[in-house]
Every structure is written in C-alpha cells, then in structure tokens.
N, C-alpha and C positions, 0 to 999 in steps of 0.2 A: 325481637324477631324481625321487625321492620328494617332496622339498621343492618342486620345480617343479610337480608335479601338485597338491599341496596349495594352492599359490598360485593356480593356475588355478581350483580348485574354489571358493575364496573369492570369486572374481569372478562366479560363477554366481548367478542369482537364487535366493532361498532357497525359494520354493515355486512351484507351477505358475502361479498367478495373476501372480506377479512375473515369471515367465518370459514370459508373454504380453505383459505391459506392456513389458518390456525389448525384446521382438521388435518391437513396434509403434513404439516410440521410435527404435530403430535403423533401422527401415524408413523413417521420416520423415527421419532424418538422412542416411542413405546415398543416398536418392533426391532429396535437396534439395527436399522438398515444402514448399509455402507454405500459409499459412492458406487454408482453403476447398477444398483439393485432396482428391481421393478417396483412401480407404484401403481395404485388403482387408476383406471382410465377415467377420463372426464365423464363418460356415461355412467360408470359405476358410482362415482362420487355424487353426481347429479341425482341419481336414484336414492342413494343412501341418505343424503341430506335434504332431499326434496327441494332442490334449488335448480333453477333453469340452467340448461347447458351453456347459454351465453355468459352468465355470471361465472360459472365454473371455469369456462375458457379464459375469461378475464383474469381470474386468480392464477390459473396455470401460467399464463403469459407473464404476469408480474413476478411469479416465483422463478420463472426461467430467466428473466432479466436480472434478477438478484443472484443468479447462479445456484439457486437451491435445487432447481429441477433441470434435467436435461431432456429436451423434447425434440425428436426428429420425426420427419414425415414417415408414416407407415410403421412406426415403432411405438411400443408402450413407453409412457414417461418413466424416467428413471431418476434416482437420486443424483444430483449434480456433484461434480468435483469442485474443489475449492478454486474460486476465481476472484479477481480483484475488481470486477466490473462495477459493482455498486459503490465501492469506496472511491474508485477513480471518478465516477460521476459526481459524487458528493464533494470531493476536493476541488474538482473543476468548477463546480457551481459556487463553492465558497470563495474561491480566488477570483472568479470572473465577476462576481457581484460585490466584491470587496467586503464580504462578511468575515473574511480572514485575510491577514496580510502576509507578505513574504516572510517577515520576521516571525510571525506566529507559526507558519509552516516550518520554519527553521527550528523553532522550539520543539515542535512535534517530532521532527526528524531526529534531533539530538537525543530526546528521551528514548527513542527506539534504537538508534544506531550505535550509541555507546555500548549498550548491552549486546547488540549484534556483533560488534567488533570483538568483544570478550568471548562470545560463544564461537565465533568463527575461528579464533585462535585455538579453541579446544577441538573443533569438529572439522576444520577445513581439510580438503584433499589436495593432492599435488596439482590436480587440474585447476582447482580454485585459485591456488597461488599463481599458476601460470596465467590465467585469465586476468587476475587483478594486476599482475606485473605488466601485461601487455596493455591494459587500460591506462596505467600510469605512463608508460612510454608513449602511448597515443596522445595523451594530454600534453606531454612535453613537446612532441613534434607539432601539435596543433596550437601552440600557445599564442600564435598570431591570428588564428582562425577561431573566432568565438563559437560559431555554430558547431564545428567539429570538436572543439574542446569540451563543450557542454555535453555532447553525445558520449564522449569517452568518460567524462566525470559521472554522468548518470548511470552508465553501464557498470562502472566501478562499484557504486553503492548498491545497485541491484544485485550484483554478483556477491557482494559481501553478505547481503541478506540471505541469499540462497546458501552460502557457505556455512550458515549457522546450523543447518540440518533441521531447522524448525520451519515447517511450511507456513506458519502464521507470519514469521518475520519475512519470509520470501514474498508472501502476498502483500503485506503492508509496504515493504520497501519498493516493490514494483508499482504499487498503486500510487506511491508518492512521486513517481517519475516526473510528472508535469510540475509539481511543486518544487522538486529538485532543480529542474531545468530553469525555472523562473529565478530561484534564489542564486543558483550558480551564475547565470547570466548577469544578474544585478550585481553580484559580488565582483565578477570580472570587470564589468564596466566601471566599477568604482576604483579599480586599481590603476594607478597612473603610470606605471612603468613595468618593464618586463621582469625586473627583479621581484616585484610583488607577485606577478603571475607565477614565476618559478617557485615562489614560496608555497603556493597552492599545490603545485606538483610535489614538492618535497614533503608537504604534510600528508599527502596520500601515500608517498613512499614510506614514510615512518609507520603508517598503519600496516602496510603490507609487510614490512620487516618484522613487526611485532607479531602479526598473525602467523607468518611463516615460522617464526621461532617458537610458536605455541605459548607465547607469554600473554595471557589474558589481561593481566593488570596493565601492562605496557600498551596493549592494543586499545583498551578502554581509555587510558590517559591520552594517547595520541589522538583518538577521536574527539575527546573533550577539547583538546587544544585546537583541533581543526575547526570545530564549531565556534569556539571563542573567536578565532581569527575571522571566520565567516560573518559573525555578528558585527565585529568591528568594521568590516568592509561594507556591510549593508548600511550601517549607521553613517559611515563616511559618505556613501553614495546619496543617502537621503539628505544629509546636510548640504551637499553640493547643489542638489535640486532646489532645496529651499532657498539657497543663496542667490539663485538665478532670477 
C-alpha cells in the first residue's frame, strides 16, 4: 500500500502553479475542447482548486506563453491554436548555449524534412509549387548575397512543411527557421566558389521538380541528397576553422 501511495504522489504536479496547469489541460482533454472554445476563468479555477488568484494567474500566463491558452483583455480564456513559440524558444536556447550544434540541428531537420518532401509530393497545391519555384529563383538571383539567399532558402523549407497538409510539420519546420538560417549560412560560407553555391540551388530545384511531379520517392531521395551535401559543406567549414 505504501509503495502505491508513493507512485501516486509522483504523478501529482510538483507545485501549485503546475497543479493549475494540469487541471486546465485535463479540462481541455476530458471535455474534448477545440481551439477557440471557452475555458473557466481565473476566478472560477481559483475557487474550485482553493488556490490563490496570483498563482492561478501565473499558470494561465505560462500556458499562454506555451500557446495552449489564448488570453485577451476583456475576454474569457480560450483554447489556443497551434503555435511554434515554445519550440522556437527551446531551439534558440539550445543553439545559443551550445547545448546543440548546427550539425545536430541539421540531423533533426533531415529526419523531419525527408518525410515532409514525400508528403508534399502527395498533398501539394499549385500555389505551393508556385511559391517553392519562386523561392528557388530567389536563391539563384541572391547567390552573391548571403543574407538574402538564406531568407529564400528558409522560406523554401517552411513552405515545403506547409505543403504537407499536416499542421505539425508546418509548426516544426517554421520553428526550425533559426536553426535553418544558421546551418544554411554556415554551409554557404564553406563553399569556395559560385559553382558550389549553384549546386545548392539545383538541389532545391530537384526537390521542387519531384514534388511537382507528385513523385514521393524521388522527392524524399532528393531531400536526402540535399542534406548529405549540406553535411559535407558543414564538415568542410569546420575543418577550415580548425586549420586556422
């Protein structure tokens, strides 16, 4: 009996603010609430849980920052829509504090974006193809302007995530924007001539062609090659820095 009680205690939220957050998340889950539907007010939750308004407000703010709640002045709190805010902050922290490297971010992207390319080939719209094509053209025009090239490249990958028709891919690929920018910039700086930069453009065009053709296998294979080339470029850049 004692061990069972201990196990139950371990599942309890660790502090009062966590308890409020747990209560609200369970309320959303058990009532099957969708994005935009109303949630109990701070006053109601404070009374139900017998926890001070200040602590309840703290929990509401934390859930708002995480994108779980939508809170506007003068309105009841509501279930939040999917956002990438928390993931963006996590990735920024990981890269800024060197707890994750550009190479590790590239590995994460590859695991997600190969499948994204396959799904995009099956789900893409004509508008998606048009946006992807314009992004590639923008990269080609900006091949001597690193900042502009990076913006077009990041936009390409974000749009590919959206083209999957899966909101989770769209959320994750958009959240990876800063990690993408860092790895793209590092890869470009490691390329010593314009022919190598143009190869980056061509690899993106290969992906667009496969997606436009609806060929999921070719789209995935093209993305695999793209990331293999990116890894080689990052390794080359790291070697040069170590040699200096």
